[in-house]
N, C-alpha and C positions, 0 to 999 in steps of 0.2 A: 355256337359254345354255351353248354350248359354246365350249370354250377352244381355241384354232391353236395343233396342236403342231409349226409351222411355225417359229414363233419359238423355240419351246425346242430343237428342234433347233438352228438356227441358232447359238443361245448353245451347246448340247453340245459343237458341229467345233468354235467359235473356243475355249471352253476345250481341246478334245485339240489343237488346233494351239497353242494358247499350249506346252502341257505338252509335247510335238513339240518343238517348238522349244525350251524349257528344256533337252528330255535332247540334245540335239543340241549345246550349248555344253557342256555338263558333260562328254558325253564325248571334244569338244577340248579341256577345258582338260583333263578326266583326262588323254588321249593325249598330251598336251605334257608331263603331271606325268612320265609314263612315260618318255618319251623323254630328256627331261635329265637323269632317274635311272638309265636306262641309258650315257647319253654319258659322268655324273660316274662311272659306278660304270668304265666303262672306262677315262677317263682316270688311276682310281688303281691301277689293275691296271696299264697300263702305265709309272707311275710307280713301282711297286713291281717292276716286269721289269729296266727301267732300270737302278734302284738295282744291283739283284741280278747283272746282267751287269759294271757296271762295278767289282764287287766281287770278280767269279771273274775277268775281266778284271788286277786289279791283283793277284789272287794268282797266278794262270800266271804272270807278267811276273814278278813275285818269285822265283818258286821256276825260272824259267829263266835268269834271272838268276843266280840262287844256284848252278844247275848249272855255267852256262857259266866262273863264276870258280873251281869246286871242279873242272871240267877243266883250264884254267889252268895251277892251281898242281900239278897231278898232271906236266904236259906241263913246268912247269918243274923239278919234282923230277927228274924220269926222262923227259932230253932224248932219248938215246939209242932207247927204248922205245917211243916216240914216233914218233919218226923210222922206223921200223922198220918201225912198224904202218900208219903214211900209206903208203910204197912198198908193205908188202902191199895193200892197199889197193887203191894205182894199181894196182897189177902186175893183182890181179884182175879190176878193174873194166876195163883194158883189152883184157884177154884174152877175159872178156866179151862185150865192145863190137865188138870185132874181129871173129866167128862173124855 
């Protein structure tokens, strides 16, 4: 009595096909998980950069305001000097632009 190898091969192919299908599903799930992790990581980085940019903007704005106030006080303390400096810059600017 000889056993027929055809049913055994068909059974092995069916098992192999099922394993391949399961592997495809697992790889798809893994890719979805990696994609979600990458997106979440990118969002976190964007949030951190946004906060740092906002802090830098506030710092630069505050420093600019301090400088403007200091310049304003200096002009109020020495108005003649400020007028002479402005006149000198205007004269030099006019001379340079007329060329």
